C-alpha positions in Angstrom: 63.3 48.7 113.8 66.0 49.6 111.5 63.8 48.0 108.4 60.5 49.9 109.2 61.9 52.9 106.9 62.5 50.1 103.8 59.3 48.1 104.5 57.7 51.9 104.2 59.5 52.6 100.9 58.4 49.2 99.1 54.8 50.0 100.4 54.7 53.5 99.0 56.6 51.9 95.6 54.1 48.7 95.6 50.9 51.1 95.6 52.4 52.8 92.6 53.6 49.7 90.1 54.0 46.6 92.7 55.4 44.0 89.9 58.2 47.0 89.8 59.0 46.2 93.2 58.6 42.7 93.6 61.1 42.5 90.3 63.9 44.7 91.5 64.1 43.4 94.8 64.8 40.3 92.9 67.1 41.3 90.8 69.2 42.9 93.0 69.1 39.8 95.6 69.8 37.5 92.7 72.9 39.7 91.7 74.4 40.2 95.2 73.7 43.9 95.3 71.9 43.5 98.8 71.6 41.2 101.5 68.1 42.6 102.4 66.3 40.7 99.7 65.0 37.4 101.1 65.4 34.9 99.1 61.6 33.7 98.4 61.8 36.8 96.1 64.6 35.9 94.4 63.1 32.7 93.1 63.1 32.1 88.8 59.7 31.8 88.7 59.0 35.2 91.1 61.3 36.8 88.7 59.8 35.6 85.3 56.2 36.0 86.4 56.5 39.8 88.2 58.9 40.4 84.8 55.9 39.3 82.7 53.3 41.4 84.4 55.7 44.1 84.8 55.7 44.5 80.3 51.8 44.5 80.8 51.7 46.9 83.0 54.1 49.0 81.3 51.2 49.0 78.0 48.3 49.2 79.8 49.6 52.2 81.8 49.6 54.6 79.3 46.7 53.8 77.8 43.7 56.2 78.4 40.8 54.5 80.3 43.1 51.5 80.1 45.1 52.7 83.2 42.2 53.4 85.2 40.3 49.9 84.4 44.5 48.2 85.1 44.5 50.5 88.7 40.2 49.3 89.7 42.0 45.8 89.3 44.7 46.0 91.5 43.1 48.1 94.3 43.2 44.7 96.0 46.8 43.5 94.3 48.9 46.2 95.2 48.2 46.7 99.2 48.6 43.1 99.4 51.9 43.0 97.3 52.7 45.7 100.2 51.8 43.7 102.7 53.5 40.7 101.7 56.9 42.3 100.8 56.9 43.8 104.2 56.2 40.9 105.9 58.8 39.0 104.1 61.5 42.0 104.6 60.9 41.7 108.2 61.0 38.2 108.4 64.6 38.4 107.2 65.8 41.0 109.0 63.5 40.0 112.6 63.8 43.1 114.1 59.8 44.2 113.1 57.3 41.8 113.9 55.8 40.3 110.3 52.5 41.2 111.2 53.0 44.8 111.9 55.6 44.9 108.8 52.8 43.7 106.7 50.2 46.1 107.7 52.7 49.2 107.2 53.8 47.9 103.8 49.8 47.1 103.2 48.6 50.7 104.6 51.4 52.4 102.5 50.3 50.9 99.4 46.6 51.0 99.6 47.2 54.8 99.8 49.6 55.3 97.3 47.4 53.2 94.8 44.3 55.9 95.5 46.7 58.6 94.7 47.9 56.8 91.6 44.3 56.0 90.6 42.8 59.1 91.4 45.7 61.5 89.5 44.9 58.9 86.6 41.0 59.6 86.3 42.2 63.8 86.4 44.7 63.0 83.6 42.5 60.8 81.8 39.7 64.3 81.9 42.0 65.4 78.9 41.5 64.4 75.4 45.5 63.9 74.5 47.3 60.6 75.5 50.4 62.2 76.3 49.5 63.0 79.7 49.3 59.4 80.5 52.5 58.2 78.5 54.6 61.1 80.6 52.8 60.3 83.8 53.5 56.7 83.5 57.4 57.1 82.4 57.9 59.3 85.8 56.2 56.8 87.9 58.6 53.7 86.5 61.6 55.8 87.0 60.6 57.5 90.2 59.6 53.7 91.8 62.9 52.1 90.3 64.9 55.3 91.6 63.7 55.3 95.2 63.6 51.6 95.6 67.4 51.2 94.5 67.9 54.1 96.8 66.1 52.8 99.8 68.4 49.7 99.9 71.3 51.4 100.1 69.8 54.5 102.4 67.0 53.4 103.5 65.8 56.5 106.2 66.6 59.0 103.5 64.3 56.8 101.1 61.5 57.0 103.6 61.4 60.3 104.1 61.0 61.4 100.2 58.7 58.7 100.2 56.9 60.0 102.9 56.9 63.6 101.2 55.6 62.1 97.9 52.6 60.6 99.5 51.6 63.7 101.6 52.1 65.6 98.6 50.2 63.4 96.1 47.5 63.0 98.8 47.2 67.0 99.1 47.1 67.3 95.2 44.2 64.4 95.1 41.8 66.1 97.2 42.3 69.2 95.0 41.9 67.1 92.1 38.5 65.4 93.9 36.3 68.0 92.0 37.3 67.6 88.6 37.3 63.6 89.3 33.4 63.2 90.1 32.6 65.8 87.2 34.5 63.5 85.0 32.8 60.1 86.6 29.5 62.0 86.0 29.8 62.9 82.5 31.1 59.5 81.8 27.7 57.9 83.1 25.5 60.6 81.4 27.5 58.9 78.3 27.0 55.6 78.6 23.2 56.6 79.6 22.9 58.1 76.7 24.6 55.4 74.8 22.0 53.2 76.0 19.1 55.3 75.2 20.6 56.0 71.6 21.0 52.0 71.0 17.1 51.6 72.6 15.8 53.7 70.2 17.6 52.5 67.5 16.4 48.9 68.4 12.6 50.5 68.6 13.2 52.0 64.7 14.6 48.3 63.5 11.2 46.4 64.9 9.0 46.0 62.2 5.4 47.5 62.5 2.8 45.2 63.7 -0.1 45.5 62.0 -3.8 45.9 63.1 -5.5 43.6 60.9 -4.5 40.9 58.6 -3.6 41.8 55.0 -6.0 40.0 52.0 -4.7 39.0 48.8 
């Protein structure tokens, strides 16, 4: 069970920024800072791909509404990444079945992803973009700090990740009404734009005469 805290923490972090988790683990393993990272995460192609995708997320994650679209796309990707990383960590350590580790990592990643995506929806209800930038930077720094801390103090890091996860879920419950209002207003705006476009097309259409003109 010694690898379980690390799996839990990596799952929580993957739900927020899966590419950062893979990149951090890979770099720490390749530089010899830890022996807990499997070799498959230290491969050059994996590090390059994770680095490029991390940069893409770092940009998309700070743009209002684009961040919510990005989160929607990653509803599947982040839990899968959490499950794969958890299974690889368990396979490296050998003290926990890979299937169980994958389930723990994937489930934790899914829950933290819901917290992240829901919080972003609530933040996007404000007109200014600075909240998105500040929240994104806090998430990136938090993931980097806790993943690094987990490699050397896995139990303490897992405790912190657990508190953050539970706190995030509680906050998400309180934000649910605000998120529903935001989604309802967005749906109304789309319907208004659709009706306006239809009316504009109707006005632009030339009137049809009932009879033929005579010259």
